[in-house]
C-alpha positions as CSV (number, residue, x, y, z in Angstrom):
1,M,20.1,134.4,2.7
2,L,19.0,137.8,4.0
3,K,21.7,140.3,4.9
4,K,21.6,142.3,8.1
5,K,21.8,146.1,7.8
6,S,23.0,148.4,10.5
7,D,20.6,149.0,13.4
8,Q,18.5,145.9,12.4
9,W,17.7,143.0,14.8
10,R,16.5,139.5,14.1
11,F,12.8,138.6,14.4
12,F,11.0,135.4,13.7
13,Y,7.4,134.0,13.9
14,H,5.6,130.7,13.9
15,Y,2.1,129.3,14.3
16,N,1.2,128.7,17.9
17,K,-1.1,125.6,17.9
18,P,-1.8,125.5,21.7
19,A,-2.8,129.2,21.9
20,S,-4.9,128.9,18.7
21,K,-6.8,126.0,20.1
22,A,-7.4,127.7,23.5
23,R,-8.6,131.0,21.9
24,G,-10.5,129.4,19.0
25,C,-8.7,131.5,16.4
26,N,-5.3,131.5,14.7
27,V,-2.5,132.8,16.9
28,L,1.1,133.4,15.8
29,T,4.0,133.9,18.1
30,L,6.4,136.8,17.1
31,H,9.8,136.8,18.7
32,W,11.2,140.3,19.0
33,D,13.5,142.1,21.4
34,G,14.0,138.9,23.6
35,K,10.3,138.5,24.1
36,C,7.5,136.3,22.7
37,H,4.4,138.2,21.6
38,E,1.2,136.4,20.7
39,V,-0.4,138.1,17.7
40,N,-3.2,137.4,15.3
41,V,-2.1,139.4,12.2
42,I,1.4,140.2,11.0
43,V,2.0,142.9,8.4
44,C,5.6,142.5,7.2
45,H,7.3,145.3,5.3
46,T,10.7,143.6,5.1
47,G,12.1,140.4,3.5
48,T,11.7,137.1,5.2
49,E,12.9,133.5,4.7
50,T,12.0,130.1,6.1
51,H,14.3,128.3,8.5
52,S,14.2,124.7,9.7
53,Q,15.5,123.5,13.1
54,K,15.5,120.2,15.0
55,S,13.6,121.5,18.0
56,Q,10.1,122.9,18.2
57,P,8.9,124.9,16.4
58,H,10.4,123.0,13.4
59,C,9.7,125.7,10.8
60,I,9.9,129.4,11.4
61,V,9.8,132.5,9.2
62,R,12.6,134.9,10.0
63,G,14.0,138.2,8.9
64,W,15.8,141.4,10.0
65,A,13.9,144.5,11.2
66,H,14.5,147.9,12.6
67,W,11.2,148.2,14.4
68,V,8.0,146.2,15.3
69,Q,4.8,148.0,16.3
70,F,2.1,146.1,18.2
71,M,-1.5,147.4,18.2
72,K,-4.8,146.1,19.4
73,A,-6.9,145.5,16.3
74,P,-10.3,147.4,16.3
75,G,-13.3,145.1,15.9
76,G,-11.2,141.9,16.3
77,G,-12.1,141.2,19.9
78,K,-10.3,142.1,23.1
79,D,-7.3,139.9,22.5
80,W,-6.9,140.6,18.8
81,V,-3.4,142.0,18.2
82,T,-1.7,143.2,14.9
83,A,2.1,143.4,14.6
84,T,3.7,145.5,11.9
85,V,7.3,144.8,11.0
86,Y,9.4,147.6,9.5
87,P,12.8,147.2,7.7
């Protein structure tokens, strides 16, 4: 189990099947700072672990982070977003 360090907050992400089907490409939902962000690429510089729960989404990947940066990915299309997670 991962340990929280000072000034870190919980983040988690999972595959978003409805958004992926609607856009025709893989979409992940990254939960950070009380908001849901639809992204296409996640670059994670911190440790993560899987977590199972009874409600949807059943399997998530979670960790502790200090900062998450969101950027539009060049050449990936108008909706292509990259999230970078920092420890």
